[in-house]
C-alpha positions as CSV (number, residue, x, y, z in Angstrom):
1,M,100.9,-157.9,120.1
2,P,100.9,-157.4,116.3
3,D,103.9,-154.1,115.7
4,L,103.6,-152.1,112.7
5,F,105.6,-149.5,111.2
6,L,104.3,-146.8,109.3
7,C,105.8,-143.6,107.8
8,G,104.2,-140.7,105.8
9,D,105.2,-140.0,102.1
10,V,107.2,-141.6,99.9
11,M,108.3,-139.5,97.3
12,T,110.6,-141.8,94.9
13,G,109.9,-139.6,91.4
14,R,111.1,-136.2,90.2
15,G,114.7,-135.8,91.4
16,V,114.9,-139.3,93.3
17,D,114.1,-140.8,90.2
18,Q,116.8,-139.9,88.0
19,I,119.6,-140.8,91.0
20,L,118.7,-144.3,90.1
21,A,120.0,-146.8,87.9
22,S,117.0,-146.6,85.4
23,P,116.5,-142.7,85.5
24,G,112.9,-141.4,83.2
25,D,112.3,-138.0,81.6
26,P,113.3,-135.3,83.2
27,A,110.8,-133.1,81.8
28,L,109.0,-130.8,84.3
29,R,105.6,-128.3,83.9
30,E,106.9,-126.3,87.1
31,P,106.0,-122.4,87.3
32,S,110.3,-122.1,87.9
33,I,111.9,-126.2,87.4
34,S,111.7,-127.8,83.9
35,D,113.9,-130.0,84.5
36,A,114.0,-133.1,87.2
37,R,117.9,-132.9,87.6
38,C,117.6,-129.4,89.3
39,Y,115.8,-131.2,92.1
40,V,119.5,-132.9,92.3
41,R,121.5,-130.4,91.9
42,L,120.2,-128.2,94.8
43,A,120.3,-131.3,96.8
44,E,123.8,-131.3,96.1
45,Q,125.1,-127.5,96.6
46,A,122.9,-128.4,100.6
47,N,125.1,-131.8,101.6
48,G,127.5,-132.3,99.3
49,T,127.6,-134.7,95.8
50,I,125.6,-137.9,95.4
51,G,127.6,-139.6,93.1
52,A,124.2,-141.4,90.5
53,P,123.4,-143.5,89.5
54,V,123.3,-144.9,93.4
55,A,121.9,-148.4,94.2
56,D,118.0,-149.2,94.9
57,T,118.5,-148.9,98.2
58,W,120.0,-145.6,98.8
59,P,117.2,-143.3,99.1
60,W,116.0,-145.6,102.1
61,G,119.8,-145.6,103.9
62,D,120.1,-146.6,107.6
63,A,115.9,-146.3,107.7
64,L,116.8,-150.2,106.3
65,G,118.5,-151.0,109.2
66,V,116.0,-149.8,111.0
67,L,113.8,-152.2,110.2
68,D,115.6,-155.2,109.9
69,R,116.2,-154.8,114.0
70,L,113.2,-153.9,115.1
71,A,111.3,-156.7,112.6
72,P,107.7,-154.5,112.2
73,D,105.0,-157.3,111.3
74,A,103.7,-155.3,108.8
75,R,105.1,-152.1,106.9
76,I,102.5,-149.3,105.5
77,I,103.6,-146.1,103.6
78,N,102.1,-143.3,101.7
79,L,103.3,-144.1,97.8
80,E,103.1,-140.3,96.8
81,T,104.3,-140.5,93.1
82,A,102.9,-142.2,89.7
83,V,105.0,-144.5,88.6
84,T,105.0,-144.1,85.0
85,S,107.0,-143.3,82.0
86,G,103.5,-142.3,79.6
87,G,100.9,-140.3,80.5
88,E,100.3,-136.2,80.0
89,F,100.9,-133.8,82.6
90,S,97.9,-133.2,84.6
91,A,96.4,-129.9,84.2
92,A,95.3,-129.6,88.0
93,K,98.2,-129.6,89.1
94,D,101.7,-127.3,89.1
95,I,104.0,-129.8,90.5
96,H,104.3,-133.5,88.9
97,Y,105.9,-136.6,90.4
98,R,106.7,-139.9,88.8
99,M,109.6,-142.5,88.9
100,N,110.3,-144.6,85.9
101,P,108.6,-147.9,86.4
102,A,112.1,-149.5,85.7
103,N,113.3,-148.2,89.4
104,V,109.9,-150.5,91.0
105,G,112.8,-152.0,92.7
106,C,113.2,-149.0,94.9
107,L,110.0,-149.7,96.6
108,T,110.5,-153.4,96.8
109,C,113.9,-153.1,98.6
110,A,111.9,-151.6,101.7
111,Q,109.5,-154.7,101.6
112,P,106.4,-152.8,102.0
113,D,103.2,-155.0,103.2
114,V,100.9,-152.0,101.9
115,C,101.2,-148.7,100.0
116,S,98.7,-146.6,99.8
117,L,97.9,-144.2,96.6
118,A,95.1,-142.2,98.4
119,N,97.0,-138.9,97.7
120,N,97.4,-136.0,95.5
121,H,99.8,-137.0,93.5
122,A,98.7,-140.7,92.3
123,L,97.2,-139.1,88.8
124,D,100.0,-136.8,88.4
125,F,100.3,-138.0,84.9
126,G,96.3,-138.6,84.4
127,T,94.7,-142.2,84.7
128,A,97.1,-143.8,81.7
129,G,99.7,-142.5,84.3
130,L,97.7,-144.3,87.6
131,I,96.9,-148.1,85.5
132,D,101.2,-148.1,84.4
133,T,101.1,-147.7,88.8
134,L,98.9,-150.2,89.8
135,D,99.9,-152.6,87.1
136,T,103.9,-151.6,87.8
137,L,103.3,-152.4,91.5
138,A,101.0,-155.6,90.8
139,G,103.9,-157.0,89.0
140,A,106.0,-156.6,91.3
141,D,104.1,-158.2,94.0
142,L,103.4,-154.6,96.2
143,V,100.1,-154.4,97.7
144,T,98.0,-151.1,97.0
145,V,95.1,-149.1,98.8
146,G,93.4,-146.1,98.4
147,A,93.0,-145.8,93.7
148,G,92.0,-148.7,91.5
149,F,90.3,-149.1,88.7
150,D,86.9,-147.9,89.1
151,E,85.7,-146.6,92.1
152,A,84.7,-150.5,94.0
153,S,88.9,-151.3,93.7
154,A,90.1,-147.5,94.7
155,W,87.6,-148.0,98.3
156,R,88.3,-152.1,99.0
157,P,90.4,-152.6,101.7
158,A,93.9,-154.0,101.4
159,V,94.1,-157.3,103.5
160,V,97.3,-158.9,104.6
161,G,98.4,-162.1,107.0
162,L,100.6,-161.8,110.5
163,A,102.8,-163.8,111.8
164,D,100.3,-164.9,114.3
165,G,98.3,-165.6,112.2
166,G,95.6,-162.6,112.7
167,Q,95.6,-160.0,110.2
168,L,95.9,-156.5,109.2
169,V,93.1,-154.5,107.3
170,V,94.0,-151.3,105.6
171,L,91.3,-148.4,104.0
172,A,92.8,-145.6,102.7
173,A,91.0,-142.1,101.2
174,G,92.7,-138.9,100.2
175,L,91.2,-135.6,101.1
176,S,90.8,-132.7,99.3
177,S,92.2,-130.6,102.1
178,S,95.5,-132.2,101.3
179,G,95.3,-131.1,97.7
180,V,93.1,-133.8,95.9
181,P,91.5,-132.7,93.0
182,P,87.4,-133.9,92.9
183,D,87.6,-134.9,89.5
184,W,90.5,-137.3,90.5
185,A,87.8,-139.3,92.3
186,A,87.3,-143.0,91.3
187,G,84.2,-143.7,89.9
188,H,81.7,-146.3,88.3
189,A,84.0,-147.0,85.6
190,R,86.4,-144.6,85.9
191,P,90.2,-144.8,87.5
192,G,91.1,-142.5,90.5
193,V,91.3,-142.5,93.9
194,A,89.2,-143.3,97.4
195,F,88.7,-139.5,97.7
196,L,86.8,-137.1,100.5
197,T,86.0,-133.8,100.5
198,A,87.0,-132.4,103.7
199,G,84.1,-130.6,106.3
200,S,81.8,-132.6,104.6
201,R,79.3,-134.2,107.1
202,A,78.3,-136.7,104.7
203,A,82.2,-137.4,103.7
204,R,82.8,-138.6,107.3
205,A,79.6,-140.3,108.0
206,D,80.5,-142.1,104.6
207,L,83.7,-143.0,105.6
208,A,82.3,-144.4,108.7
209,R,80.5,-146.5,106.9
210,R,83.3,-148.3,104.9
211,V,85.0,-148.8,108.4
212,R,82.1,-150.5,109.9
213,A,81.8,-152.8,106.8
214,A,85.8,-153.3,106.7
215,R,85.2,-154.7,110.6
216,E,82.4,-156.7,110.0
217,E,84.0,-158.5,106.7
218,H,87.3,-159.0,108.1
219,G,87.8,-158.3,111.7
220,G,91.6,-158.4,112.4
221,I,93.9,-155.0,113.1
222,L,92.1,-152.1,111.2
223,V,94.0,-149.4,110.0
224,V,92.6,-146.4,108.3
225,S,95.3,-144.2,106.1
226,L,94.3,-140.4,105.5
227,H,96.1,-138.0,102.7
228,S,94.5,-134.9,105.1
229,G,95.5,-131.6,106.0
230,P,98.5,-129.1,105.3
231,N,102.1,-129.4,104.2
232,W,102.8,-127.0,107.0
233,G,101.6,-126.0,110.6
234,Y,100.9,-128.2,113.6
235,D,97.1,-127.2,114.0
236,V,95.1,-129.9,114.0
237,T,91.4,-128.6,113.0
238,T,88.4,-129.4,114.9
239,D,87.3,-130.9,111.4
240,E,90.5,-133.2,111.3
241,A,90.1,-134.5,114.8
242,A,86.0,-135.3,114.3
243,L,87.0,-137.0,111.4
244,A,89.5,-139.0,113.2
245,H,87.4,-139.6,115.9
246,E,84.5,-140.5,114.2
247,V,86.8,-143.0,112.2
248,I,87.7,-144.8,115.4
249,E,84.2,-145.2,117.1
250,A,83.1,-146.8,113.7
251,G,85.7,-149.1,114.4
252,A,89.5,-148.3,112.9
253,D,92.3,-149.5,115.8
254,L,94.6,-146.9,114.3
255,V,94.3,-143.7,112.1
256,H,97.9,-143.0,109.7
257,G,97.8,-139.7,109.1
258,H,100.3,-137.7,106.4
259,S,100.2,-135.1,104.0
260,S,102.5,-132.6,106.1
261,H,105.8,-132.2,104.9
262,H,106.7,-132.4,109.3
263,A,106.0,-134.6,111.8
264,R,102.3,-133.6,113.5
265,P,100.6,-134.1,117.1
266,A,99.7,-137.8,117.9
267,E,96.6,-138.4,119.7
268,V,95.2,-141.9,122.2
269,Y,91.2,-141.6,121.5
270,R,89.5,-144.8,123.3
271,H,92.5,-147.0,123.2
272,R,92.9,-146.2,119.9
273,L,96.4,-144.1,118.3
274,I,96.1,-141.1,116.1
275,L,98.8,-140.1,113.8
276,Y,97.8,-136.6,112.5
277,G,100.5,-136.0,110.5
278,C,103.3,-138.7,109.9
279,G,106.1,-136.1,108.0
280,D,107.6,-136.7,104.6
281,F,110.1,-140.1,104.9
282,I,111.5,-140.1,101.4
283,D,111.4,-137.1,99.0
284,D,114.2,-134.5,97.1
285,Y,112.8,-131.4,99.0
286,E,116.4,-131.1,100.8
287,G,117.8,-128.2,98.7
288,I,114.0,-126.0,98.5
289,G,114.2,-123.3,101.5
290,G,111.8,-122.0,103.3
291,H,109.3,-123.4,106.2
292,Q,113.1,-124.2,108.3
293,R,111.4,-123.9,112.0
294,Y,109.9,-127.3,111.7
295,R,112.8,-129.4,110.9
296,A,111.1,-131.3,107.7
297,D,114.9,-132.9,107.2
298,L,114.0,-134.7,110.5
299,R,112.1,-138.1,109.2
300,P,110.0,-140.5,112.1
301,M,109.8,-143.8,111.6
302,W,107.1,-145.2,113.7
303,F,106.5,-148.0,115.3
304,A,103.3,-148.8,116.7
305,S,103.2,-151.7,119.2
306,L,99.1,-153.4,119.5
307,W,97.4,-155.2,121.7
308,P,95.4,-158.2,119.5
309,D,92.1,-156.4,120.1
310,G,93.6,-153.3,118.8
311,R,94.4,-151.2,122.1
312,L,97.7,-149.2,121.5
313,G,100.4,-151.0,124.0
314,G,103.5,-148.3,122.6
315,L,104.6,-146.3,120.3
316,R,108.2,-145.8,119.3
317,I,110.1,-143.4,116.9
318,A,113.2,-143.8,115.2
319,V,114.6,-140.2,114.0
320,M,116.3,-140.4,110.9
321,R,117.7,-136.9,109.1
322,A,117.4,-136.6,104.8
323,R,120.8,-135.2,103.3
324,Q,122.0,-136.6,100.3
325,M,118.7,-137.8,99.5
326,R,119.4,-141.0,101.8
327,L,118.5,-141.4,105.4
328,W,120.6,-141.1,108.2
329,P,120.4,-141.3,111.6
330,A,120.0,-138.2,113.3
331,S,121.8,-137.1,116.4
332,R,120.4,-137.5,119.9
333,S,120.1,-133.4,119.6
334,D,118.0,-133.4,116.5
335,A,115.5,-136.2,118.0
336,A,114.9,-134.7,121.0
337,W,114.1,-131.3,119.9
338,L,111.7,-133.6,117.7
339,A,110.5,-135.1,121.4
340,G,110.6,-131.2,122.3
341,E,107.8,-130.2,119.6
342,L,105.6,-132.9,119.4
343,T,105.1,-133.1,123.3
344,R,104.8,-129.3,122.9
345,V,102.1,-129.1,119.9
346,G,100.6,-132.4,121.7
347,R,99.3,-131.3,124.9
348,R,95.9,-130.5,123.3
349,F,95.8,-134.6,123.1
350,G,97.6,-135.3,126.9
351,T,100.4,-137.0,124.5
352,A,104.6,-136.7,125.3
353,L,107.3,-137.8,124.3
354,D,110.6,-139.2,125.9
355,I,113.5,-139.8,124.5
356,S,115.1,-143.1,125.6
357,A,119.2,-144.4,125.9
358,D,118.7,-145.4,122.3
359,G,117.7,-142.5,121.0
360,T,114.3,-143.1,120.1
361,L,111.6,-141.6,121.0
362,Q,108.8,-143.3,123.6
363,L,105.2,-142.2,123.8
364,R,103.5,-140.8,127.6
365,W,99.9,-140.7,127.1
366,R,96.7,-139.8,129.0
367,D,93.6,-141.1,127.1
368,L,91.3,-137.8,127.5
369,A,88.1,-139.1,126.1
370,Q,88.0,-141.9,128.6
371,V,88.5,-139.3,131.0
372,A,85.7,-137.4,129.8
373,E,83.1,-140.2,129.5
374,R,84.0,-141.3,133.7
375,A,83.2,-137.5,134.5
376,R,79.6,-137.0,134.6
377,D,79.9,-133.4,135.1
378,V,82.1,-131.0,136.3
379,R,80.5,-131.1,140.1
380,V,81.8,-134.4,140.0
381,A,85.2,-133.9,139.0
382,E,85.1,-130.6,141.2
383,R,84.1,-133.2,144.1
384,E,87.1,-135.7,143.3
385,P,90.4,-134.1,143.0
386,G,92.4,-135.3,140.2
387,R,90.0,-137.7,138.3
388,G,90.2,-135.0,135.6
389,Q,93.9,-135.7,135.3
390,P,94.5,-139.0,134.7
391,A,97.8,-140.7,135.3
392,W,100.4,-140.9,132.3
393,H,100.2,-144.1,130.6
394,D,103.9,-145.3,130.2
395,P,104.5,-148.1,128.4
396,G,108.2,-149.3,129.9
397,A,106.2,-149.0,133.3
398,H,103.8,-151.3,131.7
399,Q,106.4,-153.3,130.2
400,Q,108.2,-153.5,133.5
401,L,105.0,-154.9,135.2
402,V,104.5,-157.3,132.6
403,G,107.6,-158.7,133.1
404,D,107.5,-158.9,137.1
405,L,104.3,-160.5,136.4
406,A,106.4,-163.2,134.0
407,E,108.8,-163.6,136.6
408,R,106.3,-164.5,139.4
409,R,104.3,-166.9,137.0
410,P,106.1,-170.3,137.9
411,E,105.8,-169.1,141.4
412,R,101.8,-168.9,141.4
413,E,101.6,-172.4,139.7
414,L,103.7,-174.1,142.5
415,R,101.3,-172.3,145.2
416,R,98.1,-173.3,142.4
417,R,99.3,-177.2,142.8
418,E,99.7,-177.4,146.4
């Protein structure tokens, strides 16, 4: 059963870049801030001295220990910064992120298997900055997806081997709803990102076609990584849900959504996991006020266990908290708060989260799509009470059943020999 680690935005530029060993040019062209070191001071005012320069591992903090302990088969991140010391500020944006290529060790230390670049910051420093990013990451043996030197390479899936002999296939796209400018789309001979116009049926059909092609060519576990939706808010639009469902129907096993600064609901659709927003993971935002009710300081680490055919076996979340531009373990009360919020906003999708003894969160779910397919009409549901209310899928109970069966297997084998 392959286990995947997924997280939201990893933004190691701007203020984070300034606390690392080789900070780049701190100049900014934001409406109110002109120096990236201001974000360091804001973070220190909020949570104490950081003590730069820090080690490459500092921004990941205790998350690295969690990764070592849970040992996922593959790690997928959304890298939301340019990695360049050059390029020009994009006129299409007010906010620009970049990390000095000399600090690339801040990424390699976490050993990501796939880095999605299909987002609204990949071209913050123009095509020159994107080319630097692609070259730097390739030179560090980091696999990228969702951006490239032309349209074909931007849309080309990343394919990595898994320990069980199978393979992980990742396709990525950035949507206009997350702030990706349309002119960032990769072209025939133009570097850019794999871009989709949100709300477009033609765009949904195009993505579905690409998913089917990736499924036919590669097989394996297929993840579609989407930078989609707003920074704030739990509501999932009809278009977001329709896109995710169409992607699953086309052959994807998991939808890895990101863009929101906080975690959003999860759904299990036709036995496949949809994460509508993983929330931020690493950034320099902790000293910025506003939107406190969403608790964007809580940073989820999503661990999905999939059956070999792509069906969800279980979802576990380790909750971290950002302080001093570093990830620390969240308290049990913080983890419980997040479980409560995601359960509340997940009711629409039939999902709930329970907190375990070790403080991690476990997903329970009803596959509502399967219910709808089984119920022929309302009258059938009325004649068969409870048919529209499927039992919760409890991975813990399932694992106990597997263990019980395993314990009884020798007994069954003995009976067959007799």
